[in-house]
N, C-alpha and C positions, 0 to 999 in steps of 0.2 A: 521603474524597467518592468518592460511590458514584451518584449521578444529577446531570441537566441544573441549571444553575441558574436558578433561577424564571424569568428573562428570555424563556430559552429555551423554560422547560417546557411553557406552552402548546401553542408550535406544532409539537412535537417529540409531542405528546398527538394533535392535529389529525391528522399526519401519518399515525401507527400507527394513527388508526381508521381514514384514507383507507386504506391499505395493505391491512388487515384484509380489507375487503371484497373485494380480489381479488388475493392472494399472489401469484398466477403473473405478475403484473407488477410487483412489489415487486421492489427493489433494495435490499438493504440495505447500509449503509455505519458510520461509524465517525465522531463527533464529530455537533455538534449541529447544525442547520439553517443553511446560508452555509462549514458547512467544504469545504477545497480536496476531499474526499471527496463531497461533495455536489455541488459542479461538475463532477466527474470523473464520477459517475452519470448528470447528465444532457444531459452529452456527448455519453458513449457509446450513452444509449436515451433522446431526448428526449422517449420517449411513457411512459417509465416511471415508479412510484408509486417515491418516496422516502423512504427507509423508514432514519430517524437513529437510529445505538444507543449506548449509553454508550463500550463495550469493543471491542476487535478482536474477544474472545471473544464479545461478545453480537452482533456481526453474522456472525459465521460459525453461532452457533446460530438466528439466526434463518432460516437458508437451511438447516437439518440438521431444526428444528422445523415445518417448509414454511411456515414466516411471511412466507416471500421467494423467489420465485424464482433469483434471486443475490447474491450480496454482491461489492461491488468494493472491493480493501485495497491500500493503497498499498505498494510492496513495496519500491522504492529510488528514490534522489533523485541525481540529478547532482552537484550540490554537495555532501550531507552524507551520501553513503551509503547503505546498506541502512538499510528501517526496524527498527528492534528489534524481538525476538521475533516478527516475520512467519516467519522460516526454521523454528522452533520450531514455528507456530500450523497453517502448510499443513501439512504432513505427518499432524498428528494428528488434521486435522480431518475428513479422508474426505474432503473435497470434491476434486471435480477444479478444475483452471482450464480455461474454456471462452474466453478473451478475455484480452485487453491494452488498454492505455489509456495516449498520453503525454500530460499535463496540464502546457501551461506554466503557470509559478507567480508571481502578482504577489501579494507584501505590501502592505498599507496598515497605519500604525500609527494608531489609533483609540482615540478617549477622550472623557472628558466637556468639555472645553478643551482651551486649546492647554497647557496643563504649563506648567513645567518637571517631569519626572516619575523618580519616585526608582526607579520596575518597572516591569518590561515583562512581559508574561504569554502564555504560548502554548505551544504544544507543542513538544520538543524539538526536531525537527525543522525548524520554524520558527527557533527561538533561533539553532540553529547556521546555520540558511544568511541568519541577518541580525546575527552572530556583531560584524563588523565595524564595522556602522554603530551598534549597541548600547553598544560599547566605545570610540569615539569621542566619545560623546554621555552617557558612566557613565554609564550607565541600568541598574540589575542585571537581570537576567534570570532571569524566575519560572516555572518547569514547571507546564502544562497539559493534562490529556487530551487537548484538540483546540483548532484554534486560535479557532473559530466561541464556540464553549465561553468560551474565554478573553473572548472579548467581552463575552457575556451577563454572564460574572461579574463584570469591572468596571465593569458596566451597575448590577448588582446592588449590589458593595460601595460603590460611591460616593464612591470615595477619588479628586478631583483627582489627586493624584501620580501616580495607576498610568494603563497605558496596557496594548492588547493590540495584538498584530500576527496581523493575520489577513485573510482575502481582501476586499476593500473591500465586496463587498453584505452581509458582516457587520455592517459602521456603518450601513448601511439598516435592517438586520431589526432591530437592536436601537438604535436610535438614541442612536448617537455619535456623534463630529464626528472627521471622516480630517484631519489633523495633518501627513501624510505620506506620500505615495506610491510604489509601486515602491522599496521600501527592500533588496529582498534585495541580498545582496552580490555575482551574477554574473547579468547581463542575459540569459542561457539559463536559465536555472532551471527545468530541469522533473523532472516525478517521473511514474513508469511503478507504473500501478496495474496488477492481475489481477482478471480476474473470474471467481467460485465458482459452484460450481453441484453439486446432490447427483451426477448422471451428465456423464461424459465425452462428449467427442464421438468420431465414429468417425474415425481417421486416414485411413481411406478416400476419405471426405467428402471432405477435402483435398488430396487426392493431388497433384492438376492446379495449386495456388495455392501463394504464399508461404506456409508457417507454420513454428512455434514447438514445439520439444518439449520438455519441464522435469521435471525427475527429481530425485532425491534418492541418493546411496546411502553406503555403509559401505564401504571397502577391508576386504582381510583385513592382520590385522596382522603382517608380514611385509616385510622391505628388498623397498623397490621397487614398491610393488604399485601406490601409485598412479600410477607410470610406465608399467606394466604395461598398466593399466586403460583411461587412457588413449591409449594408443597407437592402438587401433585407430579412433581418431576422423582420427587422423592418416593412415593408411595408408588409409585410403576414403575420405580427402575429404571428411569432416563436419564441418562449421564449428562450432565450439564459443563460443559468446559469451560466457558467462558461465561461471566457476566460481567458488564461495566457500567457503570451510569456515565450522563451528562446530562446539563441543565437544556430546558427546553422553552428559550426567550431568556427574555431580562430579567421575567418577575421574581426567580429562585422559587417559584411555587409549583411546576412540575416540572418533574427528573423524567427524561427518557431511558431504559434500558436495553443495552444491546444483549442477544445473547446466543450461545453456539450450542448446539445438542447433537448427540451423536444418533442418526438415524433416522428416518424419512418420515411425515408424514404418509397415512394408511397402515401404518402399523398400530394395533390396538393400544398399545401403551403410551405410545407418542401422541394421537389423538384424544385420548381420554386425559392425561399431561395439559395437552394443551386449551381441549375444552376447559378444564377447571382455570388455569392461565386467563385465559377471556373475561370469564365468570366476573375477574375480579380487576379489570382493564378498563381505562377506558381509550385505549388504541392499541392495536395489535398487528403487525406491518410483517407477513412471512418476506425476507431478500433475498430465499433461495435455497433449495436444495442441491447438492453435488456431491462428487467423490472427494474421499478422503485420499489426501496426497502424501500422509502421515498416521498412522494410527496414535488414536486417543486410549488412556486409560488399559 
């Protein structure tokens, strides 16, 4: 499965051609037209030229190859946790985070007709966020690379027992019937996106407004290394709003950590905390400093 379904392909080709005429305005996203990432791009930059890409790698490559000015990528969901592979992709991409956006998630069930349905196609995140709704109806979840692409796939397959879980706009785009609306298991379902570009923002330009700084690090393999590495944030009064671990390679002997803090480098307290962190680390990589889209703390 390496390309968009036929019902989506024509629109993808049109949007790609438009973006190619003005790459600086293009915002790459993963998924078919109508996906949540498409919605996020248009909310974050209403005048942008949205550029659909089949995979996260493709969206990041579009920025690296200067076919897009930036990419908007989902990183975590309030109900289903972090988006798979993102913690690996962000540091490896060589791109910098220059912004964030929070998108309220509303899912609809769409199909050729009213059902009943044997299977529901969607992105794993969407299937996880509607798990209870599907289980109550005995519908088998089937993974697909993105939500709107799943809608296009259901249209292409022509199977009346198949449905897709996607943003409601996808039903309009691909000519499907909405058979249920607002099916997420939590009414406050929200996804956080980050915006990535080739060059970072200057932290000095953000010093007088609420900002976030994101980085990844690997501590030295000695007892209490993580405790000591993080101590500087507590003693300097720096608010760390996110800390997640993930394995580096297959040896299970090296753990990387992804972190968000409130504030910007250049602030004396943050500089002291980062210096103490670096002292206890084998690797520390800054991913970007950017404006807060939502207050923390």
